[in-house]
C-alpha positions in Angstrom: -0.1 0.1 0.0 1.4 3.5 -1.1 1.6 6.2 1.3 -0.6 8.1 -0.6 -3.5 5.5 -0.4 -2.9 4.8 3.2 -3.2 8.7 4.0 -6.5 8.5 1.9 -7.7 5.5 4.0 -7.0 7.0 7.3 -8.6 10.4 6.2 -11.6 8.3 5.1 -12.0 6.7 8.3 -11.6 9.8 10.3 -14.4 11.3 7.9 -16.9 8.4 8.6 -16.2 8.9 12.3 -16.9 12.5 12.4 -19.8 12.5 10.1 -22.4 12.0 12.7 -21.0 14.8 14.6 -21.2 17.0 11.5 -24.6 16.1 10.8 -25.8 16.6 14.4 -23.9 20.0 14.5 -25.8 21.1 11.1 -29.1 20.0 12.7 -28.3 22.2 15.9 -28.0 25.1 13.2 -31.4 25.2 11.9 -33.4 28.3 11.8 -36.6 26.7 12.2 -38.1 24.0 14.4 -37.1 21.3 12.5 -34.4 18.3 12.2 -33.0 18.8 8.8 -29.6 18.6 7.2 -28.3 20.6 5.5 -29.8 23.2 7.9 -32.5 25.3 6.7 -31.0 29.0 7.3 -28.1 29.0 9.9 -28.9 30.3 13.6 -27.7 30.0 17.1 -30.9 30.3 18.4 -31.4 27.1 19.8 -28.1 27.2 21.6 -29.7 30.1 23.7 -32.8 28.4 24.1 -31.4 25.5 25.9 -30.6 27.9 28.8 -33.6 29.7 28.6 -36.5 27.0 28.4 -37.4 25.7 31.9 -38.0 22.0 30.0 -34.5 21.7 29.2 -33.0 23.7 32.0 -34.2 21.4 34.7 -32.6 18.5 32.9 -29.4 20.0 32.7 -29.4 20.8 36.0 -30.2 17.3 36.9 -27.6 15.9 34.7 -24.7 18.4 36.3 -25.7 17.5 39.7 -25.7 13.9 39.2 -22.5 13.6 37.0 -20.7 16.0 39.9 -21.7 14.0 42.8 -21.4 10.6 41.0 -17.8 11.1 40.2 -16.9 12.3 43.2 -18.5 9.5 45.1 -16.8 7.0 42.9 -13.4 8.5 43.4 -14.3 8.3 47.1 -14.6 4.7 46.7 -12.2 4.0 44.3 -9.1 5.8 46.4 -8.9 3.4 49.4 -9.9 0.4 47.6 -6.7 1.1 45.2 -4.8 1.9 48.0 -5.7 -1.3 49.9 -5.2 -3.1 46.7 -1.6 -1.4 46.1 -0.5 -1.8 49.7 -1.3 -5.3 50.6 -1.4 -7.4 47.3 -3.0 -10.2 49.1 -6.2 -12.5 48.0 -8.7 -10.0 49.7 -6.8 -6.8 47.9 -7.3 -9.0 44.3 -11.1 -9.8 45.3 -11.7 -6.1 46.3 -10.1 -5.1 42.9 -12.1 -7.8 41.0 -15.3 -6.5 42.7 -14.4 -2.7 41.6 -14.0 -3.8 38.1 -16.9 -5.9 37.9 -19.6 -3.1 37.3 -18.0 -3.1 33.7 -18.2 -6.6 33.1 -22.0 -6.9 32.8 -24.4 -5.4 30.5 -25.7 -2.0 31.4 -29.1 -3.1 31.1 -28.4 -6.2 33.5 -26.8 -3.7 35.9 -29.6 -1.3 35.6 -32.3 -3.9 36.2 -30.5 -4.8 39.7 -30.5 -1.2 40.6 -34.0 -0.9 39.8 -35.1 -3.9 41.8 -33.0 -2.8 44.8 -34.3 0.9 44.9 -37.7 -0.3 44.8 -37.4 -2.8 47.5 -36.0 0.0 50.0 -38.3 2.6 48.8 -36.1 5.1 47.4 -37.0 4.6 43.1 -37.4 7.6 41.6 -35.1 9.7 44.1 -32.0 11.6 42.7 -29.8 10.5 45.3 -30.7 6.8 44.1 -29.5 7.9 40.9 -26.0 9.4 42.4 -25.5 6.3 44.2 -26.2 4.2 41.3 -23.8 6.0 38.9 -20.9 6.2 41.2 -21.2 2.2 41.9 -21.6 1.7 38.1 -18.6 3.9 37.1 -16.2 3.3 40.1 -14.2 1.0 37.7 -12.9 4.2 35.7 -11.3 5.9 39.1 -10.3 2.6 40.2 -8.2 1.7 37.4 -6.8 5.2 36.8 -5.7 5.4 40.3 -4.3 1.8 40.3 -2.3 3.1 37.5 -0.9 6.0 39.3 0.0 3.8 42.3 1.6 1.5 40.2 4.0 4.3 38.6 5.2 5.6 42.0 8.7 4.9 42.6 9.1 2.8 45.8 12.5 4.3 46.3 10.7 7.5 47.5 8.3 5.5 49.8 11.4 3.9 51.4 12.9 7.0 51.8 10.3 8.9 53.9 10.0 5.7 56.0 13.7 6.3 56.8 13.4 9.8 57.4 10.7 8.7 60.2 7.6 9.3 58.4 4.4 7.7 59.6 2.0 6.0 57.2 -0.3 9.0 57.3 2.5 11.4 56.5 3.7 9.2 53.6 0.0 9.2 52.1 -0.4 13.0 52.6 3.1 14.0 51.4 4.3 11.3 49.0 1.6 9.3 47.5 -1.4 11.5 47.3 0.6 14.3 45.3 2.0 11.6 43.0 -1.4 10.4 42.2 -3.3 13.4 42.3 -3.7 13.7 38.3 -5.0 9.8 38.6 -7.5 10.9 40.8 -8.5 13.9 38.6 -8.3 11.8 35.6 -10.6 9.0 37.0 -13.1 11.9 38.3 -13.2 13.6 34.8 -13.8 10.1 33.1 -16.8 9.2 35.6 -18.3 12.6 35.2 -18.3 12.7 31.3 -20.0 9.0 31.4 -22.4 9.8 34.0 -23.4 13.1 32.1 -23.9 10.9 29.1 -25.4 7.8 30.7 -29.2 6.9 29.8 -29.7 3.1 30.7 -28.8 3.3 34.5 -30.5 6.6 34.9 -33.7 5.7 33.2 -34.3 2.5 35.3 -33.7 4.0 38.4 -35.5 7.5 38.2 -36.4 8.2 34.4 -39.9 9.0 35.4 -39.2 11.7 38.2 -35.5 12.7 37.7 -35.0 13.7 34.2 -31.6 14.1 32.8 -30.8 15.3 29.4 -30.0 12.0 28.0 -33.5 10.8 29.0 -34.9 14.1 28.1 -33.5 14.0 24.4 -35.3 10.3 24.2 -38.4 11.9 25.4 -38.3 14.6 22.8 -38.0 12.0 20.1 -41.3 10.7 21.1 -43.2 14.0 21.7 -41.4 16.7 19.5 -38.6 17.0 17.6 -36.7 20.3 18.4 -32.9 21.4 17.2 -32.3 21.6 20.8 -31.7 17.7 20.8 -28.6 18.5 18.4 -27.5 21.4 20.6 -27.1 19.0 23.8 -25.5 16.6 21.2 -22.7 19.2 20.4 -22.1 20.5 23.9 -21.6 16.8 25.2 -18.9 16.1 22.3 -17.3 19.8 23.1 -17.3 18.9 26.9 -15.6 15.4 26.4 -12.9 16.9 23.8 -12.2 19.4 26.3 -11.8 17.3 29.3 -9.9 14.4 27.5 -8.0 17.3 25.7 -6.7 18.4 29.2 -6.2 15.0 30.3 -3.7 14.5 27.3 -2.1 17.9 27.6 -1.5 17.9 31.1 -1.7 14.0 32.2 -0.4 10.8 30.8 -3.5 9.8 28.5 -1.6 7.0 26.6 -1.0 5.3 30.0 -4.6 6.2 31.4 -6.0 4.4 28.2 -3.9 1.1 29.1 -0.6 1.9 27.1 2.4 -0.4 28.9 5.6 2.0 28.8 7.4 -0.6 31.0 9.6 -1.3 28.4 10.6 2.4 27.6 14.1 3.8 28.6 
C-alpha cells in the first residue's frame, strides 16, 4: 500500500467517524423548528434556548448535579480500594479489585435492572440520590483503574526514603503518595463525570420518570416533539468530552491512562 493510498484510507475513516458529529452540528444550526440537514438557514437561537427554556434547564441541572456527585463518590470509593490493593496485594485485595471493576463486566441493562429492583425494595426508587449512588457504583471502575495505574507508577524508593526519615504512614500518604497520584485521581473523576453525564440506561431505570436528565430528555423529545435543541445538547456533550480528554492529554499521561504499557521504555 502506497503512502498516498494509506493517507487517503486514514482520512476516509476519520471522515466516517466525524460524519455523525457534522450532521448533528448542522441540525443544531437550523433556523426553524426542524431536524433537517443541511440546515434550513443558519442560526444559534437554539443554543440560547437551551438555557432559557425550563423544560431543558431542569434536565441540565439534574445532569450536572448527578454527574458531579456521582464522580466524586466514585473517586471516594475507588481511592481507598486502590490504596488497599496496592499496599497489601493479598487475596482480599485482589478480590476487592475484581469487585471494583465488576460493574463494567456486565451489560449495562442487567446492572440497571439490578439497581431498579434494589431501589424499589428499599423505597428509594425515583430519587436523585438513588441515581447518584447507582452511577457512582456503575462508574467506579474508571477511577479504580486510573488510580491503580498512578499507584503502580510510584517509585518505591521515594516511599522507602520517607520511612527512613521517620515519616508515619499517614505522613507518607499525605506527603508522598497523594501528590504523585493526584493527576490520576482527577482523571478518574473526569472520566466518571463525562460518562455519567451521557449515561442513559441506569438513569432511566432508576429514576427516569421523576428525575429527568439530558439523555432521558432527548429520548423523550424524540417521542413527543422534535427540536434542534437535541442537536445542541449532543454538540455540547461532544465539546465537553473533547475539552476534558484534551486537558487530560495535555497535562496528564493519556496513553498510560488508556492502558498503554510503557514499562519497556527507557
